[in-house]
N, C-alpha and C positions, 0 to 999 in steps of 0.2 A: 699445518700438515695439509698440503695440497693434495687432492684426490682426482686431478683432472685425467690422469691415465689409469686410474682404477678401472677394473672391469665393471660392466654395467651393473646397477643395483635394481632389484625388483621390489617395489613397494606394494603391499596388498592390504587393502582396508576397503570396507564397504561404505564408508562415510566420505564423500567427496571433499568435505572441508578438511578432514584429517589427511587425506592424500595431499591435498594443497599445502597444508601447514608443514608437514613432514617433508615434503619435496622441497619447500623453501629453506627449511633448516638444512637438509642435505646440500643444497645449493650454497648456502653460507659456509658449510664446511669444505666446499671445493669439489663436490660431486657434480659431474656434468651429464653423465649418461645414466639416466633413471626412467624406468618404465613403470606403469602403474597398472594394477589389476584390481578389479572389484570384489573378487572372492577367490577361493582356492581352485576352483574349476578353471577360471580365467587364467590364473597364475600358472597352472600346469601347462596350459597351452604356450604361455611365454617361455616357460622352462624347457619345453621341448623343442622350441625354435632358436633358442639362444643361451649362451653360457653366461652365467651371472656370478659376480665376486661376492654378492651378499643379497640375501632376502629378509626383508623386514615385513612381517606379517601380523595382522590383527588376529586375535584368537576367535573372536565371535563373529562369524558371517555365514550367510547362507547363499547358495545350497551347500557349498563345501567350507567348512571352518578352517581356521588356521592350523588347528591340531591335525585335522585330516590331511591337509596339505603337507605338514610336516611329515607324517607317516608316509605319504606317497614318496616325498623327496628322499627320506632315509632308507626306503626300500628299494629305490631305483638306482642300479649300479652307476648310470651315467650322472646321477644327481647328488648321490649320498654324501659327497664331500663338500657340498656347497654350504658356506656359513649362513645360519639361520637365526634371526633374532624374533622372538615372540613378543607382540605388545598387547597389552589389555589394561583396563582400568582397575584402580585399587579394589573395587568392588568384586572384580573377578579374578584377582591375584591368586586365589586359591587354586587355580588352574596350572600354575607354574610347576608344581611337582610332577604332573602328568607329562608337561611338555619336556621337562628335563629328562624323565624316563624315556621319552621318545626320541631324545637326541638333540634337542635344542642347544645352541651354542650360549645364548644368553637371554634373558627376559628383561623387558622394559615396562614400567608402570606409566600409563598416559594420564594426565599430560606430563611430558619430560622436558627439561631444558636442552638448549643445543649443546651444552657442556656434557650433559648426562648422555646424550646420543653419541657425541664424539668419544667419550670414555668407553662406552659400550663397544663401538665399531673398533676402537684400538684394541680392546681386550679380545675381541673376535677375530679381527683381521690383522692385527698388528699395526706398526707404523708403516703403511704402504707408501711408497714413492710414486711420483707421477708416472713412471714407467711400468707401475703394477708389481713392483717387486718390494719384498719387506726389508 
């Protein structure tokens, strides 16, 4: 499943190593246009400048959490349809019900395998073709 024509992906995490690893996995899956932000505040700046086909966000960040970012995205008419995946560790997975109530499309427990990430993207975005269509 090549994603070379898929709209840009925004990856949001405050741990540089996680950004690096998830970016590499996305690259293995064929994603070529990936931006990274270190927290929800920085992510909102990206989202106001560019249209994304997917947001992958960590839950626990400062100064703006992934949950707060999700709430901003879902209440902004220009962003509310953006597919959004929340990531966190098993120890914080109890946050997922709140994320679901806030409108997240899917939740991922870190660490995850490339196949689990691919499966989640297919669930959220469908089988996108290189031209960006499903």
